[in-house]
N, C-alpha and C positions, 0 to 999 in steps of 0.2 A: 614148828609149822613153817611152811614155805611162804614167802611173800610174793605178792603180785608185782611184777616188774614192768607192766605196761604191755601194749600190743606188740606182737612179734615183728621184728624188723625183716625186710625182704632178704631172703637168702640165709636167714638165721634160724637154726633149729631150736625149738624150746627145750629146756632141760627136761630130762626124764623125771616125772613126778615120783617115781618109786625110789625108796631108799636104796643106796648103793652098798651099804655094809650092815652087818648084824648090829653094830653099835648104834647106827642111825635108826634102825628098826626099834631097838630097845628104848632109845631116847624118845622117839615119837610115841611109843606105847606108854611110857611113863607120863608124858604130857597128856595123852588121852585119858589115862587112869585118873590123873589129878582133876581133869575137867569133869569126868563122870562123877567123881567124889563130890565136887562142888555142886553139881546139879542134884545129886542125891541129897545132900545136906539142905539145899534150898527147898526141895520137895518135902522133906521131913518137917520143915518149919511151916508149911502151908496150913495145916489144921490150926495151929496156934494163931497165925495171922487171920485166918477166916473167923475164928472165934472172937478175936479182938474187934474185927470190923463189925460183926453182928452185935457185939456188946455196945459199941459206939452208936450204931444205927438205932438200937433200942433206946438208948439214953436220949438221943436227939428226938426220936418220935414221941417220947414222954414229955419232953420239955415244951413249955408254951411261953410265949413272951408275956411279961407282966405289963408292959406299956406298949401302946401302938401309936403310930403317927396319924395325923389327920387323913392322909391319903389312904392308909390301911383301913381306918375306920370307915371312910367313905366307900371303899371297895366292899367291905364286909356288909355294910348296911344297905348298899345299893343306892347310895346318895352321892351327890357331888361334894368335893372337898369344901366348896363354898358353904354348903348347907351345914357341914360339920362345924366349920368355924363359926357360923351363926348360932348353932346350938350352944357352943362354948360361950359366946358373947351374951346370949340370953340366959346363961347359967343352967341350961337343961342338963349339961354334962360338965364335969370338972376336968381341967387339963393343967399340966405343969409346963411352964416355958423353960427350956434349957438353952444355954449359950452354945449353940451348935447349928451351923448352916443358916445363912441369911443374916441381914442386919438386926432383925428382932429376935433371932433364935428360932427354936423349933418347939412346937407344941406336942406333948406326949399325953396320952389318955390311958388311964388305968383300964385293964381288961374288965374289972368289975363294973366300970361305968358302961362299957359296951354291952355287957350282959343285962344290966338294968335298962339300957336303951332299947334293947331287943325285946325285953319283957314288957316294956311300955308300948310296943307296937310300932316303933319308929324304924325298924329294919325291914327292908323290902324282901329280897330273896337272899336269906342268910344261909351259907353253906353249913351242912351238918358238922363239918370239922371244927367250925368256930364254936359251936355249942357244946362240943365234947370237952 
């Protein structure tokens, strides 16, 4: 392949882009043939790649988190994070404190606790996806 050498200089004729000999033509055809073969090989792999992506997407869609943060529970139940923390303090729901983020750590709540909370009527507008 020919390289770009920059803008033409005044009084300078650009080189003829056509090959000047049969050997150059054959050389360029071999390069093109190799590039076409590479593209063909890549296209042949697409169904396998698409199948793998679909499989991963299905796996992620089936997965649900076992523990949720206070903020996630607040969003799911339609309450403020402060309210969720109060529920934990009042022992309405159980939570685990882990050493991650902040000086006191972070509170994680089991998904089953959320389902029980919703069944008790403490969730406001709960999305259907949470109940699934």
